[in-house]
C-alpha positions in Angstrom: -24.5 32.7 11.0 -26.4 30.3 8.7 -28.9 31.3 6.0 -31.9 29.1 5.4 -32.4 27.9 1.8 -35.8 29.5 1.6 -34.5 32.9 2.7 -31.6 32.7 0.3 -34.0 32.0 -2.7 -36.3 34.9 -1.8 -33.3 37.2 -2.1 -32.7 36.5 -5.7 -34.3 39.6 -7.3 -34.1 38.3 -10.9 -36.1 35.2 -10.1 -38.8 36.8 -8.0 -39.1 40.2 -9.5 -38.2 39.3 -13.1 -35.3 41.6 -13.1 -32.9 41.5 -16.1 -30.1 43.7 -17.5 -30.0 45.7 -20.7 -26.6 46.6 -22.0 -26.0 50.1 -23.2 -24.0 49.4 -26.4 -26.0 46.5 -27.9 -29.4 47.2 -26.3 -29.7 43.5 -25.6 -31.5 42.2 -22.6 -30.4 39.2 -20.6 -32.3 37.1 -18.1 -30.9 36.0 -15.7 -28.7 39.1 -15.5 -25.1 39.0 -16.7 -22.2 41.3 -15.8 -20.7 41.3 -19.3 -22.4 41.4 -22.7 -21.1 38.3 -24.5 -21.4 39.9 -27.9 -19.0 42.9 -27.3 -17.6 42.7 -23.7 -19.7 45.8 -22.6 -20.1 46.1 -18.8 -22.4 49.2 -18.8 -25.9 48.1 -18.2 -29.1 49.0 -16.5 -31.5 46.9 -14.5 -34.9 46.4 -16.2 -38.1 44.6 -15.2 -39.3 42.2 -17.9 -42.8 42.5 -19.3 -45.4 40.1 -18.1 -46.7 39.1 -21.5 -45.5 37.4 -24.6 -46.1 34.8 -27.3 -45.1 31.1 -27.6 -42.3 30.7 -30.2 -41.9 27.0 -29.8 -42.9 24.3 -27.3 -42.7 20.6 -26.5 -45.0 18.3 -24.5 -43.5 16.0 -21.9 -45.6 12.9 -21.7 -43.1 10.7 -19.7 -41.7 12.9 -17.0 -38.8 12.4 -14.6 -39.9 10.9 -11.3 -40.1 14.2 -9.3 -42.5 15.6 -11.8 -44.3 12.4 -12.8 -47.6 13.5 -11.3 -47.7 16.6 -13.6 -47.4 14.8 -16.9 -48.3 15.5 -19.5 -47.1 19.1 -19.4 -45.8 21.6 -21.8 -42.5 23.5 -21.9 -42.2 26.6 -24.0 -39.9 29.3 -25.2 -41.8 32.5 -25.0 -40.8 35.8 -26.6 -41.8 38.6 -24.3 -43.1 41.9 -25.7 -39.6 43.5 -25.4 -38.0 40.6 -27.5 -36.5 38.8 -24.5 -36.9 35.0 -24.8 -37.6 32.8 -21.7 -38.0 29.1 -21.2 -40.5 27.7 -18.8 -43.5 25.5 -18.1 -46.9 26.1 -19.5 -49.7 25.7 -17.0 -53.5 26.0 -16.6 -54.2 24.6 -20.1 -54.6 21.3 -21.8 -51.3 20.4 -23.6 -53.3 20.0 -26.8 -54.3 23.7 -26.6 -50.7 25.0 -26.7 -49.9 26.6 -30.1 -47.1 28.6 -31.6 -48.1 32.3 -31.4 -50.3 31.7 -28.4 -50.5 34.8 -26.1 -49.3 34.1 -22.5 -48.6 35.9 -19.3 -46.0 35.1 -16.7 -47.2 34.1 -13.2 -45.2 33.4 -10.1 -45.9 29.8 -9.1 -44.7 26.8 -7.0 -42.1 24.9 -9.0 -41.3 22.0 -6.7 -41.3 20.9 -3.1 -38.5 18.9 -1.5 -40.1 15.9 0.2 -43.2 16.2 2.4 -41.9 18.9 4.7 -39.0 20.3 2.6 -38.0 23.5 1.0 -40.5 25.1 -1.4 -39.1 26.5 -4.7 -41.0 29.1 -6.6 -40.5 30.6 -10.0 -42.3 31.7 -13.1 -44.7 29.7 -15.4 -46.6 30.7 -18.5 -50.4 30.9 -18.4 -52.6 31.4 -21.5 -54.0 34.9 -21.5 -57.6 33.6 -21.9 -57.3 31.9 -18.5 
């Protein structure tokens, strides 16, 4: 029995439902989930859903993009600290790159990341959108 790539990707809960793990001893949250807390070796954890909002802590603007994303440039990439303290890396979207600022309020949205060829596999994931949008 074979599994189609698109079906396989849909079954990754951490990617599509923003599920992470929080370890009991340290209280640290990791995304994507880990089985062992790297700080103390703890394996006791609980599944948590990440908050949908946060603030940009740092960012960069890509003006000369790799060929598969060349039509998107310029675009912003940011590290966002969510309201629970978890930090994520991702693409900024729906804003002019000159509007991106440290401290900017954003929300996470599920979006198309890339498409393989004209009729290929679609890959989805999260992107950051300014809250004013």
